[in-house]
Backbone bond lengths (Angstrom), bond angles and torsions (degrees), N, CA, C in turn:
res aa  C-N    CA-C-N  psi(-1)  N-CA   C-N-CA  omega(-1)  CA-C   N-CA-C  phi
1 A - - - 1.569 - - 1.407 102.08 -
2 A 1.441 112.47 152.26 1.430 124.63 172.00 1.494 113.35 -61.28
3 A 1.263 119.69 137.46 1.493 121.61 178.56 1.516 108.35 -72.91
4 S 1.440 117.65 141.14 1.347 126.67 -178.67 1.568 108.73 -63.11
5 Q 1.383 121.65 165.99 1.271 120.54 177.94 1.559 113.45 -68.15
6 P 1.316 122.79 -43.15 1.484 124.61 173.99 1.611 108.65 -51.87
7 E 1.370 119.80 -46.64 1.330 119.69 -176.40 1.517 114.37 -67.03
8 A 1.362 116.48 -34.61 1.399 122.62 -178.58 1.539 104.46 -70.04
9 R 1.303 123.16 -40.78 1.447 123.35 -177.12 1.358 108.68 -69.42
10 D 1.424 125.28 -34.24 1.478 125.14 178.79 1.628 108.11 -73.55
11 A 1.287 118.37 -27.60 1.380 116.98 175.01 1.523 114.27 -71.23
12 R 1.361 114.99 -35.62 1.570 120.13 178.29 1.543 105.69 -68.13
13 E 1.246 116.60 -42.93 1.554 119.55 177.19 1.471 109.93 -59.34
14 E 1.375 121.15 -53.74 1.409 118.84 175.02 1.457 120.06 -54.03
15 E 1.409 113.67 -37.00 1.438 116.48 177.02 1.614 112.56 -66.68
16 A 1.387 112.13 -34.18 1.531 115.93 178.96 1.442 109.99 -67.26
17 R 1.358 119.26 -43.13 1.451 124.06 178.99 1.547 113.10 -62.79
18 G 1.334 114.58 -39.04 1.530 116.49 172.77 1.335 116.38 -67.70
19 A 1.379 121.54 -30.56 1.434 121.18 -177.38 1.490 111.25 -77.59
20 G 1.186 114.69 -46.31 1.533 121.74 -171.37 1.496 116.35 -119.02
21 G 1.261 121.93 -4.08 1.443 125.15 -178.15 1.491 109.40 80.20
22 K 1.318 124.00 -9.43 1.465 122.56 -175.88 1.527 109.53 -138.58
23 E 1.242 116.52 146.69 1.475 112.80 177.03 1.504 115.46 -67.60
24 K 1.264 117.93 137.21 1.477 116.24 -175.82 1.531 109.05 -68.47
25 Q 1.279 109.59 147.95 1.507 113.89 -179.53 1.540 106.65 -109.41
26 P 1.257 116.82 149.46 1.496 121.05 -176.72 1.500 105.66 -64.46
27 S 1.394 118.00 132.18 1.371 123.88 176.58 1.520 114.97 -66.51
28 K 1.280 120.63 143.02 1.417 126.79 177.73 1.465 107.12 -112.08
29 G 1.291 112.52 116.32 1.474 118.13 179.37 1.464 115.86 76.74
30 K 1.293 117.37 -162.34 1.574 121.90 -177.62 1.425 112.70 -90.37
31 G 1.306 122.10 -14.75 1.547 124.99 -170.66 1.409 113.85 176.52
32 K 1.242 119.64 -177.81 1.469 125.16 178.05 1.567 108.22 -64.74
33 G 1.335 114.32 144.17 1.431 121.62 173.60 1.646 109.78 -77.09
34 W 1.321 111.04 168.30 1.549 113.09 177.75 1.442 111.68 -57.41
35 R 1.444 117.78 -40.42 1.394 125.89 -172.21 1.651 106.31 -57.30
36 E 1.325 115.32 -50.39 1.484 121.85 -178.18 1.518 108.55 -62.50
37 V 1.268 115.37 -44.33 1.548 119.22 179.93 1.567 108.68 -61.52
38 A 1.287 118.74 -45.53 1.508 123.00 -177.55 1.487 109.22 -62.45
39 E 1.381 114.58 -44.03 1.447 121.61 -178.24 1.644 111.15 -61.20
40 G 1.412 111.01 -38.93 1.423 111.71 175.67 1.424 118.76 -73.93
41 L 1.447 118.72 -32.39 1.408 117.52 -179.87 1.546 112.43 -89.30
42 L 1.247 117.63 -36.13 1.514 119.07 -173.20 1.621 110.76 -91.79
43 D 1.361 114.53 55.10 1.438 114.12 174.37 1.560 107.65 -87.09
44 L 1.277 119.00 173.57 1.445 124.35 -166.47 1.615 107.81 -59.88
45 Q 1.278 114.51 -42.86 1.510 115.72 -179.80 1.467 114.99 -60.76
46 T 1.389 116.66 -43.54 1.406 122.50 177.69 1.534 113.09 -62.53
47 V 1.367 113.05 -44.81 1.487 115.91 177.27 1.410 116.55 -62.71
48 T 1.393 114.41 -34.62 1.460 120.51 179.80 1.558 108.34 -70.20
49 F 1.395 114.82 -45.37 1.461 113.43 175.01 1.542 116.62 -58.30
50 M 1.266 118.61 -36.09 1.440 124.67 175.43 1.525 111.13 -62.69
51 A 1.347 111.78 -45.05 1.548 119.14 177.86 1.587 110.88 -59.36
52 H 1.375 109.54 -41.44 1.529 111.13 179.29 1.494 113.86 -66.80
53 V 1.261 116.63 -37.74 1.410 119.32 -179.51 1.455 108.04 -70.71
54 M 1.311 125.49 -40.80 1.508 126.48 171.90 1.468 110.83 -52.80
55 L 1.406 114.27 -43.95 1.425 116.63 -175.79 1.575 109.46 -64.34
56 L 1.280 116.72 -43.82 1.511 116.98 -178.99 1.551 111.40 -67.41
57 M 1.294 120.23 -29.90 1.393 127.94 170.41 1.437 109.93 -55.18
58 M 1.289 115.36 -62.87 1.493 128.30 -171.93 1.518 105.64 -58.12
59 A 1.261 119.17 -48.62 1.465 120.29 -179.49 1.541 113.92 -63.15
60 A 1.412 114.45 -36.24 1.452 117.74 174.56 1.652 108.34 -64.06
61 L 1.277 113.25 -44.79 1.486 116.01 178.78 1.427 115.13 -57.79
62 Y 1.452 111.82 -37.17 1.581 115.65 -178.49 1.532 110.42 -70.70
63 L 1.366 119.14 -33.07 1.353 124.08 174.81 1.530 115.00 -66.16
64 L 1.330 116.12 -49.45 1.423 126.56 179.24 1.475 115.20 -64.20
65 S 1.338 114.03 -40.55 1.575 119.55 -179.64 1.416 115.47 -79.48
66 T 1.374 120.11 -21.90 1.472 124.25 -175.97 1.574 111.43 -45.05
67 P 1.324 118.44 -53.73 1.525 114.34 -177.88 1.518 118.22 -68.94
68 F 1.396 113.48 -10.33 1.437 114.87 -173.00 1.585 114.61 -111.59
69 S 1.356 113.24 -35.89 1.411 119.53 -179.90 1.419 111.67 -148.60
70 R 1.393 115.34 103.68 1.390 121.03 -173.31 1.512 112.34 -67.91
71 L 1.366 118.03 -41.72 1.418 124.96 172.39 1.549 112.53 -52.18
72 F 1.258 119.06 -47.52 1.452 119.14 -178.09 1.598 108.45 -68.63
73 A 1.345 115.56 -34.88 1.349 124.52 -173.77 1.615 106.57 -63.76
74 V 1.338 112.41 -46.38 1.419 119.92 -177.88 1.517 113.48 -66.53
75 R 1.360 117.04 -34.22 1.408 125.60 173.79 1.588 110.96 -64.19
76 M 1.299 115.21 -46.62 1.453 115.79 176.89 1.478 110.26 -67.17
77 Y 1.252 128.47 -35.20 1.433 130.83 179.03 1.515 106.65 -64.29
78 Q 1.394 119.04 -49.33 1.447 121.67 -176.11 1.588 106.80 -65.24
79 L 1.349 120.72 -45.85 1.366 123.76 174.23 1.518 115.45 -50.22
80 S 1.358 115.28 -43.99 1.461 125.51 -178.69 1.543 104.75 -61.76
81 M 1.282 118.15 -51.39 1.536 118.41 179.95 1.439 111.33 -67.71
82 Y 1.307 123.27 -34.34 1.505 121.34 174.37 1.576 111.72 -60.88
83 L 1.379 113.32 -40.52 1.449 119.55 178.17 1.514 111.33 -62.39
84 V 1.343 113.12 -48.19 1.426 118.59 179.28 1.536 111.50 -55.51
85 M 1.371 117.84 -37.75 1.447 123.02 -175.63 1.567 107.17 -71.18
86 V 1.327 114.26 -44.28 1.428 120.28 -174.22 1.470 110.56 -65.42
87 V 1.381 114.64 -51.62 1.469 117.19 -177.04 1.516 116.31 -62.69
88 S 1.447 112.69 -38.95 1.460 119.26 172.74 1.537 110.40 -58.79
89 T 1.293 116.52 -42.36 1.416 117.07 -173.13 1.511 108.13 -74.22
90 V 1.286 124.32 -37.96 1.461 121.97 167.49 1.464 116.61 -52.13
91 K 1.413 113.10 -41.64 1.471 115.68 -178.25 1.583 110.74 -65.52
92 V 1.375 111.73 -37.80 1.467 113.76 -178.27 1.481 107.69 -66.12
93 L 1.345 119.65 -43.71 1.459 121.63 -177.13 1.484 115.33 -67.99
94 S 1.421 118.86 -27.44 1.395 124.55 172.47 1.412 117.20 -69.48
95 R 1.391 111.80 -31.65 1.490 120.94 -179.74 1.483 115.98 -85.31
96 F 1.331 114.35 -34.52 1.420 124.82 179.98 1.611 106.57 -127.05
97 N 1.282 112.72 151.92 1.507 119.70 176.98 1.568 108.23 -62.52
98 P 1.221 115.48 157.12 1.507 117.78 172.33 1.556 109.72 -59.83
99 P 1.346 112.51 154.86 1.478 114.30 176.27 1.508 116.78 -57.19
100 P 1.284 114.04 146.39 1.620 114.95 -178.16 1.424 108.29 -77.42
101 L 1.352 115.81 106.27 1.465 116.66 177.93 1.618 110.21 -112.64
102 R 1.237 117.54 -16.81 1.440 124.37 -176.34 1.573 111.69 -129.20
103 P 1.298 121.42 109.21 1.592 124.87 -9.29 1.617 105.96 -69.79
104 F 1.282 110.72 153.76 1.403 121.15 -179.06 1.498 108.76 -69.45
105 S 1.383 117.64 130.59 1.477 124.22 -179.68 1.478 106.96 -141.13
106 L 1.294 120.79 114.16 1.488 123.82 -176.64 1.556 106.13 -65.34
107 P 1.270 124.14 -47.92 1.434 123.95 178.27 1.478 117.68 -59.24
108 A 1.307 109.17 -37.43 1.566 115.21 178.23 1.564 110.94 -73.01
109 L 1.366 116.39 -31.57 1.497 124.58 171.11 1.439 109.42 -61.98
110 Q 1.351 118.04 -51.24 1.447 125.50 -173.94 1.545 106.75 -63.36
111 A 1.294 118.30 -38.94 1.460 123.13 -175.91 1.533 106.53 -68.80
112 W 1.322 120.65 -42.45 1.510 129.29 174.58 1.580 111.33 -53.31
113 F 1.347 108.52 -50.74 1.450 117.16 -174.67 1.473 106.04 -72.30
114 A 1.275 128.37 -35.61 1.456 128.82 173.15 1.557 112.51 -58.99
115 R 1.329 117.72 -31.25 1.479 122.66 176.47 1.502 112.86 -74.27
116 V 1.358 113.86 -41.60 1.458 113.10 -167.80 1.604 113.68 -94.25
117 S 1.344 113.48 -21.56 1.479 118.26 -176.87 1.518 115.95 -61.06
118 P 1.413 115.67 -34.06 1.451 110.04 175.04 1.493 122.30 -78.88
119 T 1.347 114.11 6.01 1.510 118.19 -175.99 1.476 109.87 -92.12
120 S 1.275 114.54 147.34 1.525 123.22 -179.59 1.468 108.35 -58.65
121 D 1.368 118.27 -39.66 1.453 121.44 -175.06 1.619 112.73 -62.72
122 F 1.310 109.94 -45.44 1.522 114.19 173.45 1.518 113.18 -62.30
123 Q 1.299 118.47 -42.20 1.394 122.91 -179.28 1.518 116.52 -63.20
124 Y 1.457 113.27 -38.19 1.464 114.93 175.23 1.515 110.99 -77.83
125 A 1.266 119.51 -18.83 1.452 121.63 173.97 1.685 107.09 -68.87
126 F 1.286 111.26 -42.04 1.483 120.42 171.95 1.423 113.35 -62.68
127 M 1.201 120.27 -41.43 1.540 125.60 179.25 1.543 110.51 -60.70
128 G 1.447 108.82 -49.13 1.495 110.36 179.62 1.509 113.46 -67.27
129 F 1.225 121.21 -23.79 1.508 127.19 178.66 1.515 103.73 -75.26
130 L 1.324 122.33 -39.21 1.401 123.09 -177.55 1.514 112.96 -70.69
131 L 1.393 112.26 -45.45 1.440 117.58 -170.88 1.564 114.70 -86.08
132 S 1.295 117.40 -18.72 1.497 115.95 -175.15 1.543 113.68 -64.58
133 P 1.351 121.76 -35.97 1.351 113.32 179.29 1.595 117.61 -89.30
134 Q 1.360 117.84 5.68 1.326 125.51 -175.70 1.670 109.12 -89.90
135 R 1.308 112.35 168.53 1.468 120.21 172.63 1.483 105.51 -60.60
136 P 1.310 116.10 141.96 1.493 119.11 -177.58 1.649 110.12 -62.18
137 M 1.276 109.59 125.70 1.393 123.85 173.80 1.585 109.78 -115.30
138 T 1.291 116.72 111.32 1.528 118.34 -174.07 1.447 109.31 -65.61
139 M 1.356 118.99 -34.38 1.509 119.80 179.53 1.532 111.36 -57.51
140 G 1.345 117.11 -27.62 1.405 123.95 -175.88 1.535 111.93 -67.40
141 L 1.381 113.79 -25.77 1.467 114.46 177.58 1.546 118.38 -90.67
142 V 1.271 108.52 -3.23 1.551 112.99 178.44 1.439 119.96 -57.55
143 S 1.338 114.84 -55.83 1.422 124.48 -179.86 1.509 113.57 -63.76
144 P 1.485 120.40 -49.43 1.403 116.97 174.86 1.551 116.01 -57.58
145 C 1.360 112.39 -41.35 1.577 115.28 -177.00 1.493 111.46 -68.00
146 C 1.392 115.90 -34.80 1.496 118.76 178.31 1.513 107.69 -69.42
147 L 1.275 123.11 -41.13 1.374 121.02 177.29 1.545 112.22 -62.27
148 A 1.319 114.80 -45.36 1.436 125.05 179.82 1.444 111.31 -57.15
149 T 1.326 117.78 -42.46 1.527 124.56 172.63 1.554 112.60 -53.24
150 Y 1.314 111.72 -56.65 1.482 118.17 -178.74 1.501 114.37 -61.35
151 H 1.462 117.82 -44.09 1.362 120.08 176.61 1.575 114.67 -61.84
152 A 1.403 114.05 -41.51 1.466 117.99 -179.12 1.583 109.45 -67.88
153 A 1.445 115.71 -36.31 1.513 114.86 -178.88 1.541 105.41 -70.55
154 A 1.252 121.30 -37.18 1.504 122.89 -174.58 1.561 104.90 -63.48
155 F 1.353 116.17 -45.57 1.556 119.57 -176.33 1.580 105.16 -61.55
156 L 1.312 118.04 -47.41 1.450 118.32 -178.15 1.432 117.72 -59.59
157 N 1.413 111.88 -43.63 1.446 121.77 177.55 1.549 111.51 -61.54
158 K 1.259 115.30 -34.46 1.507 119.61 179.37 1.603 108.09 -74.82
159 Q 1.314 118.41 -36.14 1.488 113.76 178.85 1.455 116.20 -82.87
160 L 1.408 115.93 -33.78 1.473 119.23 -171.37 1.469 115.85 -108.30
161 K 1.336 119.16 -0.28 1.480 122.97 -174.02 1.570 107.12 -64.45
162 G 1.361 112.53 128.13 1.501 120.93 179.78 1.491 111.63 99.22
163 T 1.338 121.10 -15.92 1.425 127.60 176.97 1.513 112.95 -74.56
164 S 1.373 117.05 147.37 1.457 117.69 175.10 1.522 114.10 -61.39
165 L 1.394 117.86 -36.99 1.404 118.18 171.88 1.497 117.10 -50.66
166 W 1.434 113.34 -47.32 1.451 119.62 -178.76 1.597 113.27 -67.59
167 E 1.287 113.89 -34.87 1.480 114.99 -178.64 1.557 115.04 -85.51
168 R 1.313 115.34 -38.74 1.515 115.28 -177.16 1.429 117.41 -76.24
169 T 1.410 116.12 -25.46 1.492 117.93 179.73 1.448 111.98 -82.45
170 G 1.363 120.13 -4.56 1.425 119.77 -179.69 1.435 119.65 89.12
171 A 1.501 109.59 2.04 1.417 116.16 -174.13 1.539 109.86 -68.18
172 A 1.350 118.35 -37.33 1.448 123.24 -177.88 1.420 108.43 -63.51
173 R 1.425 121.94 -42.10 1.397 121.98 176.89 1.554 114.04 -63.56
174 A 1.309 113.55 -40.53 1.460 120.30 176.37 1.528 113.63 -60.76
175 Y 1.396 114.27 -38.94 1.456 121.30 178.12 1.527 112.80 -66.19
176 R 1.332 116.75 -39.71 1.412 120.61 177.26 1.510 110.57 -67.55
177 A 1.388 119.28 -38.22 1.435 118.59 176.99 1.514 113.38 -64.80
178 L 1.367 111.27 -36.23 1.516 115.86 -178.33 1.590 109.57 -68.44
179 M 1.260 111.25 -40.72 1.555 108.70 177.48 1.481 117.79 -73.36
180 A 1.403 115.95 -22.60 1.376 122.54 173.07 1.578 113.55 -64.20
181 R 1.400 107.53 -21.38 1.590 114.13 -177.44 1.453 114.10 -111.77
182 Q 1.365 114.01 20.02 1.425 115.85 -174.01 1.544 115.33 -66.77
183 Q 1.261 117.42 -32.75 1.436 122.38 171.89 1.442 121.75 -57.79
184 Q 1.455 110.05 -42.09 1.431 120.91 171.23 1.599 112.20 -64.88
185 A 1.302 110.31 -40.86 1.532 113.51 -177.82 1.696 111.43 -67.63
186 L 1.293 112.93 -30.41 1.447 119.94 179.17 1.567 107.38 -74.64
187 L 1.395 120.97 -34.00 1.470 121.51 172.75 1.440 112.24 -71.63
188 L 1.421 115.12 -33.79 1.474 115.72 176.20 1.589 111.28 -65.78
189 N 1.315 117.69 -36.06 1.443 121.22 -178.57 1.542 105.15 -63.87
190 A 1.384 120.74 -44.58 1.489 120.27 -174.74 1.507 104.20 -69.86
191 A 1.245 126.98 -39.67 1.476 131.48 -177.46 1.574 107.52 -62.87
192 S 1.366 116.90 -44.20 1.483 118.78 179.17 1.449 113.94 -68.52
193 E 1.338 119.89 -36.51 1.378 127.10 176.69 1.658 110.75 -65.62
194 I 1.222 116.36 -41.69 1.550 118.67 174.50 1.433 109.90 -75.39
195 A 1.380 124.44 -30.26 1.432 124.77 167.41 1.480 118.65 -51.92
196 V 1.424 114.49 -44.20 1.401 121.67 178.64 1.549 108.15 -58.24
197 G 1.380 116.86 -48.07 1.432 120.13 177.53 1.466 112.21 -54.88
198 L 1.376 120.19 -44.62 1.492 121.38 179.99 1.431 111.49 -61.09
199 V 1.477 114.64 -38.92 1.492 115.61 -178.74 1.554 111.85 -67.11
200 V 1.320 117.67 -37.11 1.493 123.65 176.51 1.606 104.26 -63.80
201 L 1.324 121.01 -44.53 1.396 120.71 177.27 1.505 115.57 -58.75
202 V 1.321 116.99 -40.07 1.424 122.50 -176.29 1.648 107.39 -71.46
203 Q 1.415 109.71 -34.09 1.498 112.11 176.75 1.572 116.55 -59.15
204 L 1.313 117.99 -14.65 1.426 120.22 176.62 1.460 112.97 -59.37
205 I 1.304 119.43 -22.45 1.546 119.19 175.11 1.511 113.44 -93.09
206 T 1.401 119.13 7.85 1.364 123.18 176.96 1.463 116.11 -115.51
207 P 1.304 123.04 169.00 1.431 121.44 -178.14 1.555 108.94 -66.28
208 Q 1.277 121.92 -18.06 1.423 121.12 179.77 1.484 116.69 -85.08
209 R 1.392 116.47 11.59 1.486 125.57 179.38 1.499 112.74 -57.31
210 S 1.343 112.46 138.82 1.516 119.16 172.72 1.485 108.44 -147.72
211 F 1.250 113.71 110.69 1.464 122.64 -177.42 1.521 108.86 -69.02
212 V 1.357 117.29 -37.88 1.455 123.24 179.54 1.556 109.39 -63.72
213 F 1.403 118.99 -50.13 1.436 120.79 -179.47 1.544 107.79 -60.97
214 L 1.330 118.49 -41.91 1.424 117.96 -179.70 1.564 112.01 -57.73
215 F 1.290 117.46 -49.17 1.504 119.94 -177.93 1.479 108.53 -64.11
216 V 1.487 121.15 -38.85 1.430 118.19 178.05 1.609 112.54 -66.85
217 Y 1.217 114.21 -36.83 1.556 117.00 -178.10 1.529 109.32 -70.75
218 L 1.269 115.52 -36.04 1.554 115.99 173.36 1.471 111.40 -65.93
219 N 1.226 120.05 -32.97 1.426 115.13 177.57 1.498 109.57 -77.45
220 F 1.361 119.79 -24.36 1.518 120.63 168.59 1.632 107.80 -61.47
221 L 1.232 111.09 -46.10 1.560 113.40 -179.78 1.587 112.06 -62.54
222 R 1.355 113.98 -31.48 1.467 116.72 -177.89 1.619 102.80 -69.01
223 M 1.401 118.46 -40.11 1.399 120.81 179.19 1.541 113.38 -59.34
224 R 1.375 111.02 -44.60 1.494 115.32 175.01 1.535 116.27 -60.01
225 Y 1.338 112.20 -40.49 1.530 126.39 178.93 1.561 106.12 -55.18
226 R 1.293 112.01 -40.50 1.563 115.21 -172.05 1.522 112.97 -99.24
227 C 1.457 115.20 -1.01 1.401 117.45 -179.39 1.502 112.50 -74.93
228 P 1.361 116.27 128.55 1.537 113.00 179.84 1.405 119.37 -53.77
229 D 1.397 119.96 -33.94 1.358 119.91 178.60 1.568 118.11 -76.20
230 A 1.284 112.02 -23.39 1.577 120.16 -179.81 1.389 116.77 -106.61
231 R 1.309 123.02 -20.23 1.463 126.61 -170.03 1.560 110.50 -52.74
232 K 1.223 120.32 -49.04 1.494 123.90 -179.12 1.514 114.56 -58.56
233 Y 1.378 117.36 -37.30 1.446 118.09 178.41 1.443 113.79 -84.36
234 H 1.480 115.55 -28.83 1.506 110.92 174.96 1.494 112.00 -73.36
235 Q 1.333 118.97 -30.93 1.446 119.65 169.39 1.493 117.98 -57.16
236 Q 1.345 115.68 -40.23 1.410 121.33 174.54 1.446 110.83 -66.17
237 A 1.301 117.61 -47.24 1.535 122.50 -178.92 1.561 112.22 -59.41
238 W 1.442 115.08 -46.27 1.395 118.22 -179.56 1.536 111.03 -64.84
239 S 1.363 117.68 -31.09 1.482 120.17 179.07 1.473 113.11 -67.18
240 L 1.402 116.46 -35.89 1.499 122.48 173.95 1.486 109.66 -65.44
241 V 1.396 115.51 -43.58 1.454 115.53 -179.23 1.569 110.54 -65.29
242 H 1.237 117.06 -38.79 1.467 118.74 -177.01 1.596 110.17 -68.68
243 A 1.341 112.39 -33.76 1.531 117.03 -175.34 1.607 103.69 -68.88
244 R 1.321 117.12 -37.95 1.446 120.90 -175.95 1.552 112.70 -77.18
245 A 1.350 114.49 -28.25 1.471 115.85 -176.58 1.495 113.10 -98.68
246 A 1.368 120.75 -14.08 1.535 122.67 178.70 1.432 114.59 -52.06
247 P 1.335 116.78 -46.01 1.539 106.82 178.37 1.490 122.91 -60.41
248 F 1.425 112.86 -27.89 1.382 117.60 178.62 1.507 114.20 -81.44
249 L 1.336 109.62 -35.93 1.494 114.25 175.47 1.446 118.52 -66.48
250 A 1.357 115.18 -28.12 1.484 124.82 174.94 1.491 110.29 -56.42
251 R 1.247 121.43 -34.54 1.463 126.42 -177.67 1.498 111.61 -73.27
252 G 1.281 120.03 -11.13 1.444 121.05 -179.61 1.518 116.31 -77.43
253 G 1.263 117.42 -15.75 1.476 125.29 174.59 1.560 110.33 85.68
254 P 1.293 117.16 -164.82 1.542 118.77 -174.10 1.494 112.50 -72.80
255 T 1.364 120.10 -24.27 1.507 120.72 -175.94 1.526 102.21 -69.82
256 V 1.340 121.01 -48.93 1.431 119.30 -172.80 1.591 108.96 -70.42
257 A 1.328 116.79 -32.23 1.454 120.11 176.41 1.485 107.92 -60.39
258 M 1.308 117.39 -46.05 1.478 121.47 -178.57 1.474 113.33 -61.98
259 L 1.339 121.15 -42.87 1.422 126.60 175.92 1.457 115.32 -64.55
260 L 1.345 115.87 -37.42 1.403 122.97 177.37 1.558 110.93 -67.15
261 D 1.330 114.80 -38.52 1.376 121.56 -177.04 1.563 110.31 -66.32
262 R 1.378 117.34 -41.12 1.406 126.87 179.32 1.578 110.76 -68.77
263 A 1.306 110.25 -37.17 1.512 115.33 175.69 1.379 112.03 -62.01
264 Q 1.402 117.30 -50.52 1.467 126.38 -175.81 1.545 109.66 -60.28
265 R 1.430 116.58 -43.28 1.464 118.31 176.00 1.419 114.09 -56.81
266 W 1.409 114.56 -48.68 1.485 118.55 176.76 1.505 112.40 -57.28
267 F 1.357 119.00 -46.36 1.424 124.89 -173.04 1.547 112.35 -66.29
268 T 1.367 116.12 -33.54 1.442 117.62 -178.31 1.435 114.61 -98.31
269 Q 1.395 119.12 2.75 1.420 124.03 -176.31 1.555 107.99 -57.46
270 G 1.319 120.74 125.96 1.501 122.33 175.95 1.426 111.94 83.71
271 A 1.338 117.67 0.75 1.532 118.50 173.43 1.493 115.99 -69.09
């Protein structure tokens, strides 16, 4: 006997649940609207990937335009630092809730700051804030661009791994080589951040000197030295700097040795 209409409807519903785990909903319109498409494409990881690619492009434009147009190069450098600041801030806010401002509570704000300040994302946002208004320093772009390269490569590997495009173009081999040198890249990041501090120190003998900027940047280096993600590499980089500078510092006598000891104790305090 032919099945009744309720039984046929129940059979169709059971088939839908077995196929997809959910009952099919009647489609509205001919397809997804632009809002649904945008929400699917512009998730945080995709937006971060696009920002990292933009950072690498602007850094390349800065390097290529420096011999030809200093004004354009300065703009590219500033935009790169602004992008570092924005992307790092977005990462902080996605990992932690925004700071408690309503109602305003100083203890709650201090507690929030204590949670976010040891993270690399917060520290890179701070670095972008520090370097964006300064004269361009190429070494300042090394660590953000290095991190952007690794983040972009990881995103592409996640999206394209196993595809013919990823394998045949050599991108998979390049990604494996990049990951095999990750430790060296992190050490390079630490060395470049320290090199910026040394440049600022040398600038004290030039008209561009700024004692305030030097003090603030040294505090940034202290943050990096105590950061769980960067401590190991900053310790290695500072050891290399000390090994190179020790023969010259030894000529300064006991006074220089005492000043360096005090500076070292201040720098490593709390590490």
